[in-house]
Every structure is written in C-alpha cells, then in structure tokens.
C-alpha positions, 0 to 999 in steps of 0.5 A, a space after each residue: 450920769 452915773 446911776 449911783 447918783 440917782 436919788 443919792 442917799 435921800 431915799 433907800 432903793 429896794 431891788 424889786 422886779 415888777 412889771 411896768 408899762 410906760 409911755 412917752 407924753 407925746 405918744 399915748 401908746 404904752 410899751 412893757 418894761 421891768 423895774 430894777 429897784 424902787 424908792 419913794 423918789 423914783 424907779 430904775 427901769 429896764 426898757 426896750 428902747 433908750 429914752 433921752 435924759 430930761 424926757 418926761 414919761 408916764 409909768 404904770 407899775 404892778 406892785 404886790 402879788 400879781 393876783 391882786 393886780 394893784 397898779 400905781 401910776 406916776 409921771 417921771 423924768 429921765 435923769 440918766 440912761 445906759 444900754 446893753 445890759 443883756 436882759 431879754 427884750 430890755 436892753 436899756 436901763 434908765 433912772 426915772 425921778 418921780 415928778 407927779 404921783 398922787 398921795 394915794 399912789 404914794 401910799 400904795 407904793 410905801 405900803 407895798 414896801 413895808 409889807 416886805 418888812 412885815 415878813 420879819 420883825 425889824 428889830 430881828 432883821 436889824 434894819 438900819 435907817 436906810 432899810 437896805 438889806 431885808 429885800 435881798 432875801 425875797 429873791 425878787 419874788 421868785 422872778 428872774 433878777 435883772 442884771 445887776 451892775 456892781 454898786 456899793 452896798 447900802 450899808 455904810 453909805 452914810 459914812 461915805 456921804 459924811 466923808 464927802 461932806 467933810 472934804 468940803 465942810 470945815 470941822 469945828 475942831 479944825 476951825 482956827 481961833 483966829 478965824 472965829 475972830 473974823 466973824 461977827 462976835 454976836 453970832 459966835 458968843 452967847 451974850 444973852 439968853 433971849 433976843 427981841 424980834 429986832 435983835 433976831 432980825 439984825 442977826 438974820 440980816 448979818 447972816 444973809 450978807 455972808 457968802 457960803 464959805 463964811 456961813 459954813 465956818 460960822 455954822 461950826 462956831 455959831 451961838 444958839 441963836 445963829 444956829 437956829 437960823 443956819 439950821 434952816 439954810 437951804 444949802 444942805 452943806 451949811 445946815 448939816 454943818 450946824 450939827 457938827 457944832 461943838 456947842 450943840 447939846 441934847 436938848 437942842 438936837 431934840 428940839 430940831 428932831 421935833 421941828 417940822 420946818 427942817 429939811 428931811 436931810 437934817 432929820 436923817 443926819 440926827 437919826 444916823 448920829 450914834 450920840 443921839 439915836 440911842 436917846 429914847 425921846 429922840 427916837 419918838 420925836 423922829 418917828 412922829 415927825 411927818 418930815 422924817 423920811 419914811 425909811 427913818 421913821 419906820 426903823 424906830 417904830 419897833 423900838 417904841 414903848 406901848 404909850 408912844 406906840 398908842 400915840 403914834 397909831 392915832 397921829 393923823 399927821 404921819 403916813 397911814 402905813 406908819 400908823 398901821 405898823 404901830 398898831 400891828 406892834 401893839 397887837 403883838 404886845 397885847 397878844 403876849 
C-alpha cells in the first residue's frame, strides 16, 4: 500500500521523531523503534523488523521532553510497510492505525501536539485547518531526522482531494436538466415548507431505494428535506456532494456545522470552503462542535472573540486541551 494513503486527509500528520517501544500481541517482549510522524489516527514507525500488514501490535511512545518521561500506549494495526530506508538500526517503515487508545492517552497525545502550536501564535503562523507546517520549525527537537520519502506537501492537500472527488461526483452545474426529470420530483422541488413524519418517512424510503450513482445525482439537485437526509448518508461521496448543491444557503450550512450527528468529513469540508469559513458564527459552530476534527477546531479558536472564548473555555463537550487553549487566549487578552 502506498504510504500516502495512510489516514489520508482525515487527520493531519506531524513529523516528530519520538522513541517508541513496540511488541507483537503474541510476544510480550518489546523492542525499540522511532516515530516518523504522528496523527490522531495513527503513527508512522521506523522499526528493526518488518511486520506484516494486518498484524496487530502494541506501542508505547515517549512524548514531550524526555525528562518528563510521559508515555502513551495504544493498540494498532499495520496498514502498510516498506523497507531499506537506511536509518541506523531501523530499516523498516510501517504505517500503524490506532485500534484502541484510552481517552487519557489520546488527550496526552493531542496535548503534546498542541504544545508545539503554543510555541507561536496560530494566527501569526497562519496555520491552515490541516495544521501542516508549524512542526517543521521544531527540527525534530534537535534529534536526527528519520529519512523522508518525497511526499506532497500538506498545503493544497484538500484541493487534491476535491479534484479526486470531482472526478467521480457530478457537479450540480454539469447535471443536465433532463436528468433531473428522471428523479422523483418530490425530492427535487420544495413543494411545501414543512413535512409530517409520514411524508418524511416516505421520502426517506424513496432515497433508500436508489443506487449510489442516482443518490449522487440527487444530492446535487435535492430540495431541502432531501438534503437533510442525504447529508447523513454513510457514503462520503454522497454526503459531500450535498455541499455542492446550488440551492444550499448559509443558514443551512450553519445548521450542519452545529449538528453532532454528521461525519467529521462534512465539518472539515465546510471549514475548507472559502465561502463559509469567513462567516463568524460558522467559525464558532465548528470550534465548539465536538465532532469537528481537533485540527479544524483549534485553527478557529484564535479567531474567536472574548464572549465565545469564554463559552468555549467552559464547554465540557469539547476536548479539554481545546478548553485550555481558549483559556490561554483569554488570559493573553486580559493581560493587555
């Protein structure tokens, strides 16, 4: 598997070199390794042995300054591997997806990453929602960097993703009028402002009976009621295509940004859209939605006003590290 496919686009990957111990599930003895990069979804490891794809292993990663000796432990599954990268003692490289990590350990991991952000003001660093670049300035904490394989930069990754989506998803402008006539008209036109539960169930059953290509075409043309159903479709291609619907408006997008039953991919897509990301209520909605990926939430915190920062700093539904970040910004405001 191509390493670039590992946790593609869902979580930002931070190039940090940390010591790690790992062990196979069937063998309790641990061996040393190094990290190449880390994300909320997994870790790139440099190991002294090759481990097969699909194998589950345990890892213990030393995070933060070594004097503090903070460790996080997790169970992961190897998603890809390759070899002969020439790093002393660690000739094999694997991508590990986290399968089981405690909430405490995840918080420690996120806290370690956000500590690096606190080295500079996010607004000054101009951190995009993918938080791709600030960690390059750390020079791996002074340690020798692991060998790096030529990879596309984080900047512009979303554009690449969108291009790939566009190759398979029909754009609303490209959908011909005659195609619209082939779809159930009660799913296309807003014949009424509100629906009864029975009517809504009837629309839902019509959508369930459709195939994926038909749902994709519908998403680009659907009326408000149909959009509210399609936005929750488990197929990401369909739900993301709803956001391309020409009928969608700002209030509807804001409603989506506040919903906690939507995929993080939807919230990330809203955050990346130039049309919506400049809207202040949208920024707060995304920052305070616990389903928003952490990398997206933290990018908006420094753009909030005092009132919203106070609300966010007391919100028990968001990660504690995000609350602390809001508190730190408030303290800086009050110190001026």
